[in-house]
N, C-alpha and C positions, 0 to 999 in steps of 0.2 A: 175300359176306363169309365168310372161313374160319371154321369152327367153333372157338370159343375153347376153351382148356383149362378144366378145372374152376375153377381159380383161379390167376391169375398169382402170388398170394402164395406158392403152394407151389413155385414154380420159381426165383424170383429171390433175391438175397441176403437173409438174415434181417434185416439192419439196415434194409432198406426194406420189411419186411413190413407195417407199419402203414399206409404210404402206399398200397401196392398193395391192401390190404384195403379202404381207403376208395374207391379208384378202380374196383375190380372191378365194382360194380353199374352203373357208367357204361360202362366200356369192354368189358364182357363181356355186354352186353344184346342183342347181335346186330345192331345198326344201325351203319353206318359213320359215324364222327365226323370232323369237321375239327378237328385238334388243332394248337395253337401251343405250342411248347416254347421258352421264352425262357432262354437261357444253357445249354441242354442239348446243346452241340456234340458231345460224344463219343458220344451216342446211348444212354446208359444206360437211359433211358425211351423214347426215340423209336423205337428198333428193336423192342423188344418190343411196343409199341403198333402198329407197322406190321405185325408178324407176326400180330396179331389182325385185320388188315384195315383199320385206320384210316389216314387220310391225314394225315401229320405234317409241319409246317413248323417247322424249327429255326432260330431267330435267335441268333447267337453272334458276339461280336467277334473270336474267334480263328480265323484261317485254318487253323491246325494242327488245332484241335479239329474243325472242319468236315471236314477231310480224313479224320480218323479216323472221323467219322460216315459219310462216303461209303463208306469201305472196309468198315465193319461192316455197313452196310445192303446193299451189293452182295454181300458174303459170305453174308448171310442170305437173299438172294434177294428183298429188299423195296426195292431201290433206286428203283423207280418210285413208291413210296408215301412216300418220304422226301425232303424238299426242304430244302437248306441255304441260308441267307441270312446273309451277313456284316453285322452291325450291332449296335447297342446297344439294350438294353431300354428305355431312357428316350427313345429316338428311333424307336419302332416306326412312327410315322406317316410317317417318311421312307423306310423300307425295305420296308414291306408295301404291296401294291397298295391303292389307295383303293377303297372300296365305297360306292355311293350308298344301298344298302338295308341297314339295320342287321341285318336278318334273315340277311344273307349273311355275318355274322361267324363266328367260330370257336365250335364247340360246347364245347370244353374247352381251357383254357390251363394250362401247367405253369410254375411259377416256383419252382424248387427250388434253394435255397442260392445265390441271386442277390442278394437284398436286402442281404446282408452286405457286398457289394463295389461296388455301384453308387454313383454320385455322390449320388443322391437316391432312397431307397426309395419315398417317397410318389409321386414323379413316375412311376417305373417301374411301380408297381402301377396307377396311373391309366391309363397307356398300355395296359397289358394289359387292363384292364377295358373300355376303349373298343374293343378289338379283338374282344370277345365279342359274340355275338348276344344279344338279350334272352333270359334264362333260361339262358344259357351259364354254365359254372362254371370257376373257377380253383383249381388245387391249389397251395398255397403251403407250402413247407417252409423252415425257417430253423434256424440254430444257437440252441440254448437256453442262455441265460446261466447258469442254475442248474447245468445239466449241465457247462458249461465250467468253472465255479468248482470243482466237485467233482473234475473230471478233473485240473486243475492241482494241487489240494490233495493228492490221493492219489499224484500223480507226484512229490511232494516239493517243490512250489513254492508255499509259502503266501503269499509276497509277491505273486506274480502272481495267485493265487486271490483275494486281497483286492482287488487292482486291478480284476479282472473283476467282482467283487461290487459294487464302487462305480462300475462302468461307466467305468473308466479304461483306457487302453492299458497292458497288462501289460509292454510293452517299448517305452517311449517313444523310445528312441534309434534305433529301426529306420529303415531307408531307406523301406520300403514302408508305406503307411497301415495302421492296425489294421483287422482285420475286425470288423464290428459283431456284437454278440450281442443277442438279444431275449428279453424275458419274454413270457408269454402275453398279458398286457395290452398290451404294445407291438405284438405281431402283430395282435391284434384291432383296435387303434386304427388301424393302417395299412389294414386291410381296410375298416373303416368309412369312413375318409377317402377311399377310392376308390369309395364308393357301392356297395359289395358287401355282401351279407348272408351272414354266416358260419354254418357248421354248428358242431358241437362240435370243439374243438381236441384234438389227440392228441399224445402223446409218441412220438418216433421213435428207435429204438435205445435202449430202456431198459436191456436186458441183452445185446443181441447182440454188441456190441463187446467186452464183458467175457468172453464165452464163446467168441469166435472162435478164440482160440489154444489152447483146451482140447481135448485129444483125448478122444473118447468122447461128446462132446455131440451128440446127435441133431439134425441140422439142422431136421427137421420139428417136433421138440419145441420147439426154440428159436423157430421162426417162430410156433408156436401160442402160446407164452408171450408173445412180443412183441405179438401182436394182442390178447391178453387184458389186458395191462398198459397198452396204448396210451391207453385212455380212463379209466383208474382212478387216482385220486389215492390216496396220495402218490407212486406210482411214476412216473406220467407227468411229474410236476413236476420230476424230476431227470434226465429223458431227455437224450440227446445233442442231439436236435433237436425241433422243434415242427412240427406240420402242421395245416392247416385247409383245408377245401373251402368256397369262398364263391361265391355266385351273383350274377349281374347281374340286376337287376329288369327 
């Protein structure tokens, strides 16, 4: 397995720093992992993980996203370690090979910003849990309702902010269904419903998106601040996203 860099957190976008900081102890430990990335078709996480030497299977419903994944993996020289499968997260049992031995399941699964748009978040998370080996872990990231409320408010849309606060569609006349937003309690309840044991929840992108457009902001300093704020209330409570690592018994 290739020697991993000191920390993926130091190389990738600051807005994902908290997620990578949580994953670093797993993916940088030196052993090759079987990774399942549900809904990660463009390869934002799959390709960096493959660069670390891990074997990554990406399940995504979009053929275009999987084509982008293939180009990105081939360009980075990790095409042999990245496998794209077209399918839905709530139907993993139909698109992944059946295994008779539970220990042959995946070591790590990613479910990043998927639960907002699937038909049934609980079913999707249960499907992912079943694909893990005993002791395997899933990284779940979602949109944080509190962060979405504040974002709409500071953008000058108080009516939409109130709708989000009350868990209503901020634009009920739209043709496309509204994306879900989650509170930490919502996320932890979904995890528990999938018979997974969660670690501490984190805030994702507490300040990174606010600082992205500002010249002079040192990216390393922003990443360090993100990691420091990720598990600290009240800062994590108003982050753009939520993240938790949870394990299958």
